[in-house]
N, C-alpha and C positions, 0 to 999 in steps of 0.2 A: 261544846267546842269554844276555841279561843274567840271566834268572832261573836258568838252570843254573849260571852262573858264580857267582851269590850263594849257591845250594845247596850247592856244593862248598866255597865259602869258609866257610859258616856250620858245614858238617860240620868243616872243618878248626879252626874257632875253638872247637868244642865239644871236640874233641880237645885243643887246646891249653889248654883250661880243666880238662882232666883228666877229661872224660866218658867212660865206658868202657861196654862192652855190659852191658846189665842195669840201668845207673844210671837213676833216675828223673829226667824233666826236665818241670817244669810249665810249661804254656803257655796263657795267657789273652789273648785279643784278638778283634778283629773280622775277618771273612772279608776277606783281601787276599792280595796275592802273597806279601807278608813272612811271614805265617801260613803259606801253603802252603810256602814255602822253608824255614821252621823245622821244620815237620813232617816234611819230607822229610829234611832233615838229621839230626834225631833218629834217624829210621830208618836212615840210612846208617851212624851209629856204632853202631848196634846198641843204641841207649839205649830207655828205655820212656817213651812219651808219657803226660803226664798233663794232659789239657786240662781247664780250670776254666771255670766260668760267669762271663762278664764283668760279671754284675750281683751276684756274691757279695760281702758285706762283707768287710773286712780280717780279721775274727775268724775267720770261716769258711775263708777262703783259708789262713790260719794253721794252723788245724786240719788241713785236707786235706795242706797241705805236710808237716806233721810226721808224719800217719798213712801217706803215701805214702814217705815218706824221700826226697823230692825234693832233689836237690843243686844245683838252679839253677831260677830264676824267670824266664820271659820275658814281658814285658808289653807288649801293643799296645793298650791302651785308655787314653786320655788321664785320663779320670776316675780310674781306678785308680792310675795312674801319680802323680797329684796326692796318692794318700792312702798312697803307698808307705812313708811314714815311720812309718805306724801298724802296720805289719806286724813282728811278733816274729822272724820267721824269720832265721836267719843266712846263708841261701842267698843268694849273688850275684843281683843283680837286672839284667836287660838290658832296655832299651826298644827295641822295633821300631816304636813310633809314628813317625809321619811329622814330628810337631812335636818341637821341640828338648824334651829331658827337662827338668823344672822342678828347681830345685836343692832337694834334700829334707834338711833338717837331720838329721844324724846317719846318714844312708843314702846310699851311694854307688850310682849307677845308671850302668851303662855304656850310651853310646849305639850306636845300630845300625851307624854306619860304624865305630866304634871296635871293636866286636864282629866285623864283617865283616874288618877289618884283621888281627885276630889270626889269621885263617885264609888270609889271602892268600898265595899262594906255598907253602902247606903241601901235601903230598900228601894228598889227601883220599880216602876210600874211594868207590868207584863201585857196589859191592855190599855189602849188610849182611852183618855177621858173625854171622849168627842162622840157626837152625833152625826148622822148622815148630812145634816144641813150645815154643819160648822166648816168653816174654811180649812183646807188641808194645805194648799199651796199657792203662791203668789209668784207667777211666771213673768218675766219681763221680756218683751219682744227685743230683737236684736238692735233696733234703732236704726235700720237702714234707711227709713222714709222720714226720720225725725228722732226726737228724743225717744228712749225706750218707754213702752207703757206697760203697766201691770195688768195681767189677767188673772182673775181669781178662779180658782176651782175649789170645789166642796168635795167632802169625802164621798158623797153620792155619785158626783160626776166621776171621780176617779174610779169608783167601784164599777160603774156603767162602762167605762172605756176598758176596763180589765175583763169584765164579762164578754164584752163584744170581741175583745181579741182571742179571749180563750174559746170562743164559740166558732171562729173562723176554721175552715177546713185547712189541713195542712198546705204549706207553701206548694210542695211538690203536686199535691192534688188540684190546687187552684191553677196551675200553670202548665199543665200537661196538654198535648195536642187534644183538640176536641172541648176543651173548656172555652166558651165564648167563641166558638168557630174557629178555634186555633190561635186566637190572639194571644200573645204571651207564651207560645209553645217555644220550648227550648230549641235554640239553633242547632242545625246538624252540620 
């Protein structure tokens, strides 16, 4: 499928840009197939995803990029892309917006198609070169009570969360009358 092809091309592009297992890659965007494509590609090369809030101001993004050691910034939010020249980071910026990247004075932004072209034809990994104890993602808090703080999750922790969610009874079964004495029962 096209999404799988893009995932492999994106993984190849990350490798072409020198991203290696354990490297941090920041990702900020809206839910889309491109976001999913990049999130999977980051995992395929064994890098550590650093998702950012799309509402964060450039100064906060700069602080998180510095604290996390992100080597690359992937942007899929047009409003942030328009402000990318305000970022002080030296990390390369790649747009995965569907709109054409605006010209940013003093800042080069690689377009989505150019990014994918870097990985086209490259042998991309189809399994991640990581173990359960390796860091999978670095999630930053919203910063409502102070500066955002990074929370580390290993592959084992993500697997445990996935297995727990998969083992839950279906939502309707957990919330029907009689479960927990009717708590959560549908309103009539």
